[in-house]
DSSP file (Angstrom, degrees, kcal/mol; ACC not computed):
  #  RESIDUE AA STRUCTURE BP1 BP2  ACC     N-H-->O    O-->H-N    N-H-->O    O-->H-N    TCO  KAPPA ALPHA  PHI   PSI    X-CA   Y-CA   Z-CA
    1    1 A X              0   0    0      0, 0.0     6,-0.2     0, 0.0    60,-0.0   0.000 360.0 360.0 360.0 142.2   10.1  -56.0   -0.5
    2    2 A X    >   -     0   0    0      4,-1.7     3,-2.1     1,-0.1     5,-0.0  -0.326 360.0-102.3 -73.0 161.6   12.0  -53.1   -1.6
    3    3 A X  T 3  S+     0   0    0      1,-0.3    -1,-0.1     2,-0.1     0, 0.0   0.802 122.3  58.6 -51.5 -35.1   10.4  -49.7   -2.1
    4    4 A X  T 3  S-     0   0    0      2,-0.2    -1,-0.3     1,-0.1     3,-0.1   0.296 118.2-110.8 -85.5  13.5   10.3  -50.4   -5.9
    5    5 A X  S <  S+     0   0    0     -3,-2.1    57,-4.1     1,-0.2    58,-0.4   0.623  78.4 126.8  73.5  17.9    8.2  -53.4   -5.3
    6    6 A X  E     +A   61   0A   0     55,-0.3    -4,-1.7    56,-0.1     2,-0.3  -0.895  30.8 173.7-105.8 133.9   11.1  -55.8   -6.4
    7    7 A X  E     -A   60   0A   0     53,-2.8    53,-2.8    -2,-0.4     2,-0.4  -0.992  17.7-152.3-139.3 146.5   12.1  -58.7   -4.1
    8    8 A X  E     +A   59   0A   0     -2,-0.3     2,-0.3    51,-0.2    51,-0.2  -0.924  21.2 163.5-111.0 144.0   14.5  -61.6   -4.5
    9    9 A X  E     -A   58   0A   0     49,-1.9    49,-3.4    -2,-0.4    -2,-0.0  -0.981  41.8 -93.6-157.5 155.8   14.1  -64.8   -2.7
   10   10 A X  E     -A   57   0A   0     -2,-0.3    47,-0.2    47,-0.2     2,-0.1  -0.329  50.5-105.8 -63.8 146.6   15.5  -68.5   -3.0
   11   11 A X        -     0   0    0     45,-2.3     2,-0.3     2,-0.0    45,-0.1  -0.427  35.2-148.1 -71.8 152.2   13.3  -70.8   -4.9
   12   12 A X    >   -     0   0    0     -2,-0.1     3,-2.0     1,-0.0     4,-0.4  -0.777  31.8 -99.5-114.2 165.1   11.3  -73.4   -2.8
   13   13 A X  G >  S+     0   0    0      1,-0.3     3,-1.1    -2,-0.3    35,-0.1   0.825 124.7  59.8 -57.9 -28.9   10.3  -76.9   -3.8
   14   14 A X  G 3  S+     0   0    0      1,-0.2     3,-0.4     2,-0.1    -1,-0.3   0.693  93.8  67.5 -64.2 -20.5    6.8  -75.5   -4.6
   15   15 A X  G X>  +     0   0    0     -3,-2.0     4,-2.9     1,-0.2     3,-1.5   0.615  69.3 100.5 -74.0 -15.9    8.5  -73.2   -7.2
   16   16 A X  H <> S+     0   0    0     -3,-1.1     4,-2.7    -4,-0.4     5,-0.3   0.865  79.9  49.4 -45.3 -56.9    9.5  -76.0   -9.5
   17   17 A X  H 3> S+     0   0    0     -3,-0.4     4,-1.5     1,-0.2    -1,-0.3   0.815 114.6  46.9 -54.1 -33.5    6.6  -75.5  -12.0
   18   18 A X  H <> S+     0   0    0     -3,-1.5     4,-2.3    -4,-0.2    -1,-0.2   0.925 110.5  51.5 -71.5 -46.7    7.4  -71.8  -12.1
   19   19 A X  H  X S+     0   0    0     -4,-2.9     4,-2.5     1,-0.2    -2,-0.2   0.881 110.6  48.6 -53.0 -42.9   11.1  -72.5  -12.5
   20   20 A X  H  X S+     0   0    0     -4,-2.7     4,-3.1    -5,-0.3    -1,-0.2   0.916 110.6  51.4 -70.0 -40.4   10.4  -74.8  -15.4
   21   21 A X  H  X S+     0   0    0     -4,-1.5     4,-1.8    -5,-0.3    -2,-0.2   0.884 110.3  49.1 -59.1 -39.6    8.1  -72.2  -17.0
   22   22 A X  H  X S+     0   0    0     -4,-2.3     4,-2.8     2,-0.2    -1,-0.2   0.894 108.2  53.2 -67.4 -45.4   10.7  -69.6  -16.7
   23   23 A X  H  X S+     0   0    0     -4,-2.5     4,-2.9     1,-0.2    -2,-0.2   0.948 109.8  50.2 -49.5 -54.9   13.3  -72.0  -18.3
   24   24 A X  H  X S+     0   0    0     -4,-3.1     4,-2.5     2,-0.2    -2,-0.2   0.904 108.5  49.7 -56.9 -43.3   11.0  -72.6  -21.2
   25   25 A X  H  X S+     0   0    0     -4,-1.8     4,-2.7     2,-0.2    -1,-0.2   0.951 111.8  50.3 -58.6 -49.6   10.5  -68.8  -21.7
   26   26 A X  H  X S+     0   0    0     -4,-2.8     4,-2.4     1,-0.2    -2,-0.2   0.949 109.8  50.8 -51.5 -50.7   14.3  -68.4  -21.7
   27   27 A X  H  X>S+     0   0    0     -4,-2.9     5,-3.4     1,-0.2     4,-0.6   0.917 110.1  49.9 -60.4 -47.1   14.7  -71.2  -24.2
   28   28 A X  H ><5S+     0   0    0     -4,-2.5     3,-0.9     4,-0.2    -1,-0.2   0.919 110.1  49.7 -55.0 -45.1   12.1  -69.5  -26.5
   29   29 A X  H 3<5S+     0   0    0     -4,-2.7    -2,-0.2     1,-0.2    -1,-0.2   0.880 112.7  48.1 -62.9 -36.8   13.9  -66.3  -26.3
   30   30 A X  H 3<5S-     0   0    0     -4,-2.4    -1,-0.2    -5,-0.2    -2,-0.2   0.423 112.8-117.4 -83.7   2.2   17.1  -68.0  -27.1
   31   31 A X  T <<5S+     0   0    0     -3,-0.9    -3,-0.2    -4,-0.6    -2,-0.1   0.857  88.8 107.2  69.7  37.2   15.6  -69.8  -30.0
   32   32 A X    > < +     0   0    0     -5,-3.4     3,-1.7    -6,-0.2     4,-0.4  -0.049  24.7 132.4-135.8  33.9   16.3  -73.2  -28.3
   33   33 A X  G >  S+     0   0    0     -6,-0.5     3,-1.2     1,-0.3    -5,-0.1   0.829  71.3  58.2 -54.2 -34.8   12.9  -74.3  -27.2
   34   34 A X  G 3  S+     0   0    0      1,-0.2    -1,-0.3    -7,-0.1    -2,-0.1   0.657  95.4  66.6 -76.3 -14.3   13.4  -77.9  -28.5
   35   35 A X  G <  S+     0   0    0     -3,-1.7     2,-0.9    -8,-0.1    -1,-0.2   0.504  75.4  99.0 -86.8  -4.9   16.5  -78.3  -26.4
   36   36 A X    <   +     0   0    0     -3,-1.2   -12,-0.0    -4,-0.4    -3,-0.0  -0.724  31.6 152.2 -92.3 121.3   14.6  -78.3  -23.0
   37   37 A X        +     0   0    0     -2,-0.9    -1,-0.2     2,-0.1     2,-0.1   0.366  34.0 114.7-118.9  -0.8   14.1  -81.7  -21.9
   38   38 A X        -     0   0    0      4,-0.1     2,-0.2   -18,-0.1     3,-0.0  -0.461  43.6-171.4 -71.0 147.6   14.0  -81.1  -18.2
   39   39 A X     >  -     0   0    0     -2,-0.1     4,-2.9     1,-0.0     5,-0.3  -0.733  40.5 -89.9-130.9-180.0   10.7  -81.8  -16.5
   40   40 A X  H  > S+     0   0    0     -2,-0.2     4,-2.9     1,-0.2     5,-0.2   0.908 122.7  52.7 -63.8 -37.0    9.4  -81.0  -12.8
   41   41 A X  H  > S+     0   0    0      1,-0.2     4,-2.5     2,-0.2     5,-0.3   0.952 112.0  44.2 -68.1 -50.8   10.7  -84.4  -11.4
   42   42 A X  H  > S+     0   0    0      2,-0.2     4,-2.5     1,-0.2    -1,-0.2   0.912 115.4  48.0 -60.9 -39.2   14.2  -83.9  -12.7
   43   43 A X  H  X S+     0   0    0     -4,-2.9     4,-3.1     2,-0.2     5,-0.3   0.951 110.0  52.8 -64.1 -51.0   14.2  -80.2  -11.5
   44   44 A X  H  X S+     0   0    0     -4,-2.9     4,-2.0    -5,-0.3    -2,-0.2   0.881 115.2  42.1 -50.1 -44.9   12.8  -81.2   -8.0
   45   45 A X  H  X S+     0   0    0     -4,-2.5     4,-1.3     3,-0.2     6,-0.3   0.895 117.9  44.3 -74.5 -36.8   15.7  -83.8   -7.6
   46   46 A X  H  < S+     0   0    0     -4,-2.5     7,-2.8    -5,-0.3     8,-1.1   0.831 124.3  32.9 -79.8 -26.6   18.4  -81.6   -8.9
   47   47 A X  H  < S+     0   0    0     -4,-3.1    -3,-0.2     5,-0.2    -2,-0.2   0.797 136.9  15.5 -94.9 -26.6   17.4  -78.5   -7.0
   48   48 A X  H  < S+     0   0    0     -4,-2.0    -3,-0.2    -5,-0.3    -2,-0.2   0.253  95.1 109.8-135.2  11.4   16.0  -79.9   -3.7
   49   49 A X  S >< S-     0   0    0     -4,-1.3     3,-0.6     2,-0.1    -4,-0.1  -0.027  90.0 -78.8 -74.3-171.1   17.1  -83.4   -3.6
   50   50 A X  T 3  S+     0   0    0      1,-0.3     2,-0.2     2,-0.0    -1,-0.1   0.741 129.2  31.8 -63.1 -20.0   19.8  -84.8   -1.0
   51   51 A X  T 3  S-     0   0    0     -6,-0.3    -1,-0.3     0, 0.0    -2,-0.1  -0.646  89.6-151.2-134.5  74.1   22.7  -83.4   -3.1
   52   52 A X    <   -     0   0    0     -3,-0.6    -5,-0.2    -2,-0.2    -6,-0.1  -0.188   6.9-161.9 -54.4 133.5   21.4  -80.2   -4.8
   53   53 A X        +     0   0    0     -7,-2.8     2,-0.3     1,-0.1    20,-0.3   0.765  68.2   0.1 -81.6 -31.1   23.1  -79.6   -8.0
   54   54 A X        -     0   0    0     -8,-1.1     2,-0.3    18,-0.1    18,-0.2  -0.924  63.9-128.7-152.1 173.0   22.2  -75.9   -8.4
   55   55 A X  E     - B   0  71A   0     16,-2.9    16,-2.2    -2,-0.3     2,-0.4  -0.864  15.5-152.7-125.7 157.9   20.3  -73.0   -6.7
   56   56 A X  E     - B   0  70A   0     -2,-0.3   -45,-2.3    14,-0.2     2,-0.5  -0.992   5.1-162.4-132.9 147.2   17.7  -70.7   -7.9
   57   57 A X  E     -AB  10  69A   0     12,-2.5    12,-2.2    -2,-0.4     2,-0.3  -0.995  14.1-150.5-124.9 130.0   16.7  -67.2   -6.9
   58   58 A X  E     -AB   9  68A   0    -49,-3.4   -49,-1.9    -2,-0.5     2,-0.4  -0.732   3.2-150.5 -93.9 141.5   13.4  -65.9   -8.0
   59   59 A X  E     -AB   8  67A   0      8,-3.1     7,-2.8    -2,-0.3     8,-1.4  -0.952  14.5-167.8-109.4 138.6   12.9  -62.2   -8.6
   60   60 A X  E     -AB   7  65A   0    -53,-2.8   -53,-2.8    -2,-0.4     2,-0.5  -0.950   9.2-161.8-121.3 138.8    9.2  -60.8   -8.0
   61   61 A X  E >  S-AB   6  64A   0      3,-2.6     3,-1.4    -2,-0.4   -55,-0.3  -0.983  83.3 -14.0-116.3 112.5    8.0  -57.5   -9.0
   62   62 A X  T 3  S-     0   0    0    -57,-4.1   -56,-0.1    -2,-0.5    -1,-0.1   0.903 131.2 -54.7  57.8  43.1    4.8  -56.4   -7.2
   63   63 A X  T 3  S+     0   0    0    -58,-0.4     2,-0.4     1,-0.2    -1,-0.3   0.405 116.4 112.1  73.8   1.2    4.4  -60.0   -6.0
   64   64 A X  E <  S-B   61   0A   0     -3,-1.4    -3,-2.6     1,-0.0    -1,-0.2  -0.857  77.9-103.2-103.8 139.0    4.5  -61.5   -9.5
   65   65 A X  E     +B   60   0A   0     -2,-0.4    -5,-0.3    -5,-0.2     3,-0.1  -0.417  44.1 168.2 -63.1 126.0    7.4  -63.7  -10.8
   66   66 A X  E     -     0   0A   0     -7,-2.8    26,-2.5     1,-0.4     2,-0.3   0.586  54.0 -35.8-117.5 -15.2    9.4  -61.5  -13.0
   67   67 A X  E     -BC  59  91A   0     -8,-1.4    -8,-3.1    24,-0.3    -1,-0.4  -0.970  49.8-140.4 175.3-178.0   12.5  -63.5  -13.6
   68   68 A X  E     -BC  58  90A   0     22,-2.7    22,-2.6    -2,-0.3     2,-0.4  -0.993   5.9-147.0-157.2 158.6   15.1  -65.9  -12.2
   69   69 A X  E     -BC  57  89A   0    -12,-2.2   -12,-2.5    -2,-0.3     2,-0.4  -0.995  12.3-161.5-134.8 136.5   18.8  -66.8  -12.0
   70   70 A X  E     +BC  56  88A   0     18,-2.1    17,-2.3    -2,-0.4    18,-1.7  -0.955  23.4 161.7-112.2 130.8   20.0  -70.5  -11.7
   71   71 A X  E     +BC  55  86A   0    -16,-2.2   -16,-2.9    -2,-0.4     2,-0.3  -0.971  16.0 179.1-151.5 152.9   23.6  -70.9  -10.5
   72   72 A X  E     - C   0  85A   0     13,-2.2    13,-3.3    -2,-0.3     2,-0.3  -0.905  35.3 -86.5-146.9 177.3   25.9  -73.6   -9.0
   73   73 A X  E     - C   0  84A   0     -2,-0.3    11,-0.2   -20,-0.3     2,-0.2  -0.680  33.7-178.4 -93.5 148.2   29.6  -73.8   -7.9
   74   74 A X  E     - C   0  83A   0      9,-2.6     9,-1.5    -2,-0.3     2,-0.4  -0.598  21.6-126.9-121.0-175.1   32.6  -74.7   -9.9
   75   75 A X  E     - C   0  82A   0      7,-0.3     2,-0.6    -2,-0.2     7,-0.2  -0.976   7.8-148.9-143.0 133.5   36.1  -75.0   -8.8
   76   76 A X  E  >> - C   0  81A   0      5,-2.7     4,-2.2    -2,-0.4     5,-0.6  -0.883   4.9-166.0 -95.4 121.7   39.3  -73.3  -10.1
   77   77 A X  T  45S+     0   0    0     -2,-0.6    -1,-0.1     2,-0.2     5,-0.0   0.825  93.2  49.8 -72.0 -29.3   42.5  -75.2   -9.9
   78   78 A X  T  45S+     0   0    0      1,-0.2    -1,-0.2     3,-0.1    -2,-0.0   0.882 119.2  35.6 -75.7 -39.9   44.5  -72.0  -10.6
   79   79 A X  T  45S-     0   0    0      2,-0.2    -2,-0.2    40,-0.0    -1,-0.2   0.809  99.8-138.5 -85.7 -32.4   42.7  -69.9   -8.1
   80   80 A X  T  <5S+     0   0    0     -4,-2.2     2,-0.3     1,-0.3    -3,-0.2   0.711  70.7  89.2  81.0  16.1   42.4  -72.8   -5.6
   81   81 A X  E   <S-C   76   0A   0     -5,-0.6    -5,-2.7     1,-0.0    -1,-0.3  -0.937  81.2 -96.3-139.3 161.8   38.9  -71.8   -4.7
   82   82 A X  E     -C   75   0A   0     -2,-0.3    36,-2.6    -7,-0.2    37,-0.5  -0.294  34.7-154.1 -69.9 162.9   35.4  -72.4   -5.8
   83   83 A X  E     -C   74   0A   0     -9,-1.5    -9,-2.6    34,-0.3     2,-0.6  -0.861  16.9-117.2-130.7 172.0   33.5  -70.1   -8.2
   84   84 A X  E     -Cd  73 120A   0     35,-2.7    37,-2.3    -2,-0.3     2,-0.5  -0.949  26.4-161.2-111.3 124.4   30.0  -69.3   -8.8
   85   85 A X  E     -Cd  72 121A   0    -13,-3.3   -13,-2.2    -2,-0.6     2,-0.5  -0.936   9.2-147.7-110.5 116.6   28.7  -70.1  -12.3
   86   86 A X  E     +Cd  71 122A   0     35,-2.5    37,-0.5    -2,-0.5   -15,-0.3  -0.709  18.7 176.1 -78.1 118.4   25.5  -68.5  -13.6
   87   87 A X  E     +     0   0A   0    -17,-2.3     2,-0.4    -2,-0.5    -1,-0.2   0.871  68.2  11.4 -91.8 -49.1   23.8  -71.1  -15.9
   88   88 A X  E     +C   70   0A   0    -18,-1.7   -18,-2.1    34,-0.0     2,-0.4  -0.991  52.0 178.2-141.0 140.8   20.7  -68.9  -16.6
   89   89 A X  E     +C   69   0A   0     -2,-0.4     2,-0.3   -20,-0.2   -20,-0.2  -0.995  19.8 166.0-130.5 122.6   19.6  -65.4  -16.1
   90   90 A X  E     -C   68   0A   0    -22,-2.6   -22,-2.7    -2,-0.4     2,-0.4  -0.959  18.3-174.4-148.7 128.9   16.1  -64.5  -17.4
   91   91 A X  E     -C   67   0A   0     -2,-0.3   -24,-0.3   -24,-0.3     5,-0.1  -0.980  37.1-113.8-114.6 122.6   13.8  -61.5  -16.9
   92   92 A X    >   -     0   0    0    -26,-2.5     3,-2.3    -2,-0.4     4,-0.5  -0.240  28.3-117.3 -57.1 146.1   10.4  -61.7  -18.4
   93   93 A X  G >  S+     0   0    0      1,-0.3     3,-0.8     2,-0.2    -1,-0.1   0.792 111.8  59.9 -65.1 -27.9   10.0  -59.0  -21.2
   94   94 A X  G 3  S+     0   0    0      1,-0.2    -1,-0.3   -28,-0.0    -2,-0.1   0.747 110.1  43.5 -72.1 -16.1    7.1  -57.2  -19.4
   95   95 A X  G X  S+     0   0    0     -3,-2.3     3,-1.1   -29,-0.2     5,-0.4   0.371  85.8 117.4-108.9   4.3    9.5  -56.6  -16.4
   96   96 A X  T <   +     0   0    0     -3,-0.8    -3,-0.0    -4,-0.5    -4,-0.0  -0.402  64.7  40.1 -77.9 152.5   12.7  -55.5  -18.3
   97   97 A X  T 3  S+     0   0    0     -2,-0.1    -1,-0.2     0, 0.0    -4,-0.0   0.397  88.5  94.8  93.4  -3.1   14.0  -52.0  -17.7
   98   98 A X  S <  S-     0   0    0     -3,-1.1    -2,-0.1     0, 0.0   -92,-0.1   0.342 103.4-102.9-108.6  17.9   13.3  -52.0  -14.0
   99   99 A X  S  > S+     0   0    0     -4,-0.0     4,-1.9     3,-0.0     5,-0.1   0.687  80.6 131.2  82.4  16.9   16.8  -53.1  -12.8
  100  100 A X  H  > S+     0   0    0     -5,-0.4     4,-2.4     2,-0.2     5,-0.2   0.939  72.5  47.0 -70.2 -47.6   15.7  -56.7  -12.2
  101  101 A X  H  > S+     0   0    0      2,-0.2     4,-2.5     1,-0.2     5,-0.2   0.927 113.6  48.6 -58.7 -48.6   18.6  -58.3  -14.0
  102  102 A X  H  > S+     0   0    0      1,-0.2     4,-2.2     2,-0.2    -1,-0.2   0.871 110.9  51.8 -64.3 -34.3   21.1  -56.0  -12.3
  103  103 A X  H  X S+     0   0    0     -4,-1.9     4,-2.1     2,-0.2    -2,-0.2   0.921 110.8  47.2 -68.7 -40.3   19.6  -56.8   -8.9
  104  104 A X  H  X S+     0   0    0     -4,-2.4     4,-2.3     1,-0.2    -2,-0.2   0.934 112.8  48.5 -63.2 -43.1   19.9  -60.5   -9.6
  105  105 A X  H  X S+     0   0    0     -4,-2.5     4,-2.5     2,-0.2    -1,-0.2   0.869 111.9  49.3 -61.7 -41.0   23.5  -60.1  -10.7
  106  106 A X  H  X S+     0   0    0     -4,-2.2     4,-2.0    -5,-0.2    -1,-0.2   0.867 110.0  52.3 -67.4 -34.6   24.4  -58.0   -7.7
  107  107 A X  H  X S+     0   0    0     -4,-2.1     4,-1.8     2,-0.2    -2,-0.2   0.929 111.6  45.4 -67.1 -42.5   22.8  -60.6   -5.4
  108  108 A X  H  X S+     0   0    0     -4,-2.3     4,-2.3     2,-0.2    -2,-0.2   0.911 110.9  53.4 -69.7 -43.1   24.9  -63.4   -7.0
  109  109 A X  H  X S+     0   0    0     -4,-2.5     4,-2.0     1,-0.2    -1,-0.2   0.873 110.0  47.7 -59.9 -36.3   28.1  -61.4   -6.8
  110  110 A X  H  X S+     0   0    0     -4,-2.0     4,-2.1     2,-0.2    -1,-0.2   0.836 111.4  50.0 -75.0 -24.8   27.5  -60.8   -3.1
  111  111 A X  H  X S+     0   0    0     -4,-1.8     4,-2.0     2,-0.2    -2,-0.2   0.882 109.8  52.3 -71.3 -37.8   26.8  -64.5   -2.6
  112  112 A X  H  <>S+     0   0    0     -4,-2.3     5,-3.3     2,-0.2    -2,-0.2   0.918 115.1  41.7 -62.9 -49.9   30.1  -65.2   -4.6
  113  113 A X  H ><5S+     0   0    0     -4,-2.0     3,-1.2     1,-0.2    -2,-0.2   0.900 113.7  50.1 -70.3 -42.5   32.0  -62.8   -2.2
  114  114 A X  H 3<5S+     0   0    0     -4,-2.1    -1,-0.2     1,-0.3    -2,-0.2   0.823 113.0  49.5 -71.4 -33.0   30.2  -64.1    1.0
  115  115 A X  T 3<5S-     0   0    0     -4,-2.0    -1,-0.3    -5,-0.1    -2,-0.2   0.424 115.3-114.3 -80.9  -2.5   31.1  -67.8   -0.1
  116  116 A X  T < 5 +     0   0    0     -3,-1.2    -3,-0.2     1,-0.2   -34,-0.2   0.767  56.1 166.9  73.4  21.6   34.7  -67.0   -0.7
  117  117 A X      < -     0   0    0     -5,-3.3   -34,-0.3    -6,-0.2    -1,-0.2  -0.446  32.4-153.8 -73.0 147.9   34.4  -67.6   -4.5
  118  118 A X  S    S+     0   0    0    -36,-2.6     2,-0.3     1,-0.1   -35,-0.2   0.519  75.3  27.5 -93.8  -6.6   37.3  -66.5   -6.6
  119  119 A X        -     0   0    0    -37,-0.5   -35,-2.7    -7,-0.1     2,-0.4  -0.987  51.3-159.7-152.1 152.7   35.2  -66.1   -9.7
  120  120 A X  E     +d   84   0A   0     -2,-0.3     2,-0.3   -37,-0.2   -35,-0.2  -0.928  36.1 167.8-133.7 106.2   31.7  -65.4  -10.9
  121  121 A X  E     +d   85   0A   0    -37,-2.3   -35,-2.5    -2,-0.4     2,-0.3  -0.809  14.9 159.4-127.0 162.1   31.3  -66.6  -14.5
  122  122 A X  E     -d   86   0A   0     -2,-0.3     2,-0.3   -37,-0.2   -35,-0.1  -0.970  29.7-119.0-163.2 166.1   28.8  -67.3  -17.3
  123  123 A X        -     0   0    0    -37,-0.5     2,-0.3    -2,-0.3    -2,-0.0  -0.813  21.7-164.1-106.2 157.0   28.4  -67.7  -20.9
  124  124 A X        -     0   0    0     -2,-0.3     2,-0.1     8,-0.0    -2,-0.0  -0.999  31.1-102.9-140.1 141.3   26.3  -65.6  -23.3
  125  125 A X    >   -     0   0    0     -2,-0.3     3,-2.1     1,-0.2     7,-0.2  -0.376  30.7-130.5 -64.6 135.9   25.1  -66.2  -26.8
  126  126 A X  T 3  S+     0   0    0      1,-0.3    -1,-0.2    -2,-0.1     6,-0.0   0.659 104.3  52.9 -61.7 -18.7   27.3  -64.2  -29.2
  127  127 A X  T 3  S+     0   0    0      1,-0.1     2,-1.9     2,-0.0    -1,-0.3   0.548  80.2  96.2 -95.1  -2.8   24.2  -62.7  -31.0
  128  128 A X    <>  +     0   0    0     -3,-2.1     4,-2.5     1,-0.2     3,-0.3  -0.525  47.7 170.4 -88.3  80.4   22.5  -61.5  -27.9
  129  129 A X  H  > S+     0   0    0     -2,-1.9     4,-2.7     1,-0.2     5,-0.2   0.866  72.3  54.9 -60.0 -41.0   23.8  -57.8  -28.2
  130  130 A X  H  > S+     0   0    0      1,-0.2     4,-2.5     2,-0.2    -1,-0.2   0.925 111.8  44.8 -68.1 -33.3   21.5  -56.4  -25.4
  131  131 A X  H  > S+     0   0    0     -3,-0.3     4,-3.0     2,-0.2     5,-0.2   0.947 112.0  52.1 -69.8 -42.0   22.9  -59.0  -22.9
  132  132 A X  H  X S+     0   0    0     -4,-2.5     4,-2.2     2,-0.2    -2,-0.2   0.932 113.2  44.9 -54.0 -47.7   26.4  -58.5  -24.0
  133  133 A X  H  X S+     0   0    0     -4,-2.7     4,-2.5     2,-0.2    -1,-0.2   0.921 110.3  55.2 -59.4 -46.0   26.0  -54.7  -23.4
  134  134 A X  H  X S+     0   0    0     -4,-2.5     4,-0.9    -5,-0.2    -2,-0.2   0.947 109.4  45.5 -48.9 -58.0   24.3  -55.4  -20.1
  135  135 A X  H ><>S+     0   0    0     -4,-3.0     5,-2.1     1,-0.2     3,-0.6   0.853 109.0  55.9 -66.2 -33.3   27.2  -57.4  -18.8
  136  136 A X  H ><5S+     0   0    0     -4,-2.2     3,-1.8    -5,-0.2    -1,-0.2   0.927 104.6  55.0 -63.4 -37.5   29.8  -54.9  -20.0
  137  137 A X  H 3<5S+     0   0    0     -4,-2.5    -1,-0.2     1,-0.3    -2,-0.2   0.770 104.5  52.7 -65.3 -21.8   28.0  -52.3  -18.1
  138  138 A X  T <<5S-     0   0    0     -4,-0.9    -1,-0.3    -3,-0.6    -2,-0.2   0.527 124.9-103.3 -85.3  -5.9   28.3  -54.4  -15.0
  139  139 A X  T < 5S+     0   0    0     -3,-1.8    -3,-0.2    -4,-0.5    -2,-0.1   0.401  70.9 146.8 101.2  -0.4   32.1  -54.7  -15.5
  140  140 A X      < -     0   0    0     -5,-2.1     2,-0.4     1,-0.0    -1,-0.3  -0.352  30.2-158.0 -72.0 146.5   32.2  -58.2  -17.0
  141  141 A X        -     0   0    0     -2,-0.0     2,-0.0     3,-0.0    -1,-0.0  -0.980  18.1-113.6-128.8 143.9   34.9  -58.9  -19.6
  142  142 A X        -     0   0    0     -2,-0.4     2,-1.0     1,-0.1     0, 0.0  -0.275  29.2-120.7 -64.3 154.1   35.1  -61.6  -22.2
  143  143 A X    >   -     0   0    0      3,-0.1     3,-1.6    -2,-0.0    -1,-0.1  -0.795  29.1-145.8 -99.5  94.4   37.8  -64.2  -21.9
  144  144 A X  T 3  S+     0   0    0     -2,-1.0     3,-0.1     1,-0.3    -3,-0.0  -0.252  80.5  26.3 -66.1 142.1   39.8  -63.9  -25.0
  145  145 A X  T 3  S+     0   0    0      1,-0.3     2,-0.4     0, 0.0    -1,-0.3   0.277 100.4 105.2  95.6 -18.6   41.3  -67.1  -26.3
  146  146 A X    <   +     0   0    0     -3,-1.6     2,-0.4     2,-0.0    -1,-0.3  -0.814  41.2 177.8-106.8 137.3   38.6  -69.3  -24.7
  147  147 A X        -     0   0    0     -2,-0.4     2,-0.5    -3,-0.1    -3,-0.0  -0.963  34.2-106.4-129.3 154.4   35.7  -71.0  -26.3
  148  148 A X        -     0   0    0     -2,-0.4     2,-0.4     2,-0.0    -2,-0.0  -0.692  32.5-163.6 -79.4 124.1   33.1  -73.3  -24.8
  149  149 A X        -     0   0    0     -2,-0.5     2,-0.4     2,-0.0     0, 0.0  -0.847   9.0-174.1-108.8 142.6   33.4  -76.8  -25.5
  150  150 A X        -     0   0    0     -2,-0.4     2,-0.4     2,-0.0    -2,-0.0  -0.990  20.3-165.4-146.7 139.2   30.7  -79.4  -25.0
  151  151 A X        +     0   0    0     -2,-0.4     2,-0.3     4,-0.0    -2,-0.0  -0.990  29.3 147.3-117.3 133.6   29.9  -83.1  -25.1
  152  152 A X    >>  -     0   0    0     -2,-0.4     4,-1.0     0, 0.0     3,-1.0  -0.939  46.4  -2.0-151.4 164.4   26.3  -84.3  -25.2
  153  153 A X  H 3> S-     0   0    0     -2,-0.3     4,-2.5     1,-0.3     3,-0.3  -0.150 124.7  -1.3  59.9-136.9   24.1  -87.1  -26.5
  154  154 A X  H 3> S+     0   0    0      1,-0.2     4,-2.5     2,-0.2    -1,-0.3   0.832 133.4  55.6 -62.5 -35.2   25.7  -89.6  -28.7
  155  155 A X  H <> S+     0   0    0     -3,-1.0     4,-1.8     2,-0.2    -1,-0.2   0.918 109.0  47.9 -61.4 -43.7   29.1  -88.0  -28.5
  156  156 A X  H  X S+     0   0    0     -4,-1.0     4,-2.2    -3,-0.3    -2,-0.2   0.920 113.2  47.3 -57.7 -51.2   29.0  -88.1  -24.8
  157  157 A X  H  X S+     0   0    0     -4,-2.5     4,-1.8     1,-0.2    -2,-0.2   0.831 109.0  54.8 -67.3 -29.3   28.0  -91.7  -24.7
  158  158 A X  H  <>S+     0   0    0     -4,-2.5     5,-2.5    -5,-0.2     6,-0.7   0.908 110.8  44.0 -71.2 -38.8   30.6  -92.7  -27.3
  159  159 A X  H ><5S+     0   0    0     -4,-1.8     3,-0.7     2,-0.2    -2,-0.2   0.839 111.4  54.1 -62.2 -39.7   33.5  -91.2  -25.2
  160  160 A X  H 3<5S+     0   0    0     -4,-2.2    -2,-0.2     1,-0.3    -1,-0.2   0.892 112.2  45.4 -61.5 -42.2   32.1  -92.7  -22.1
  161  161 A X  T 3<5S-     0   0    0     -4,-1.8    -1,-0.3    -5,-0.1    -2,-0.2   0.337 112.9-119.2 -87.6   3.1   32.1  -96.2  -23.9
  162  162 A X  T < 5S+     0   0    0     -3,-0.7    -3,-0.2    -4,-0.1    -4,-0.1   0.695  75.8 128.2  67.9  22.6   35.4  -95.7  -25.2
  163  163 A X      <       0   0    0     -5,-2.5    -4,-0.2     1,-0.2    -1,-0.1   0.483 360.0 360.0 -91.1  -2.2   34.3  -95.9  -28.8
  164  164 A X              0   0    0     -6,-0.7    -1,-0.2    -9,-0.1    -5,-0.1   0.403 360.0 360.0 -92.9 360.0   36.0  -92.6  -29.9
């Protein structure tokens, strides 16, 4: 543990209930609580099954869970290398202002460099001014001309079935 009482560690299978709790806290903060359908079984399989889809880093402050980052690899055809994609970053309100978010971001940036990634990317809600300011301070830049597109639910099933 660092002198400031903050430590980062990879999540373990026994952390799944904690990870789910942090996901739910993040969803509450983002006003998306109804969107969380993940459960412990799904997270266990997705994070610790035979072909893990993502990884999680837990941030602890003075031995207590303070936040997390959930990430996975992407691939860029233009760069010809994989990238690191941050799906979720969350620091519990009681622990904000201690540099935990920045520590998580530095950790992921170092992982991206270590793993030979050409990019480290994420999305952020456009109304989340504190997050946008935080990312600018880290040197991140928005990608002009790009918007996130998504298929899910009925639209995803319709396209898969060829009914669109």
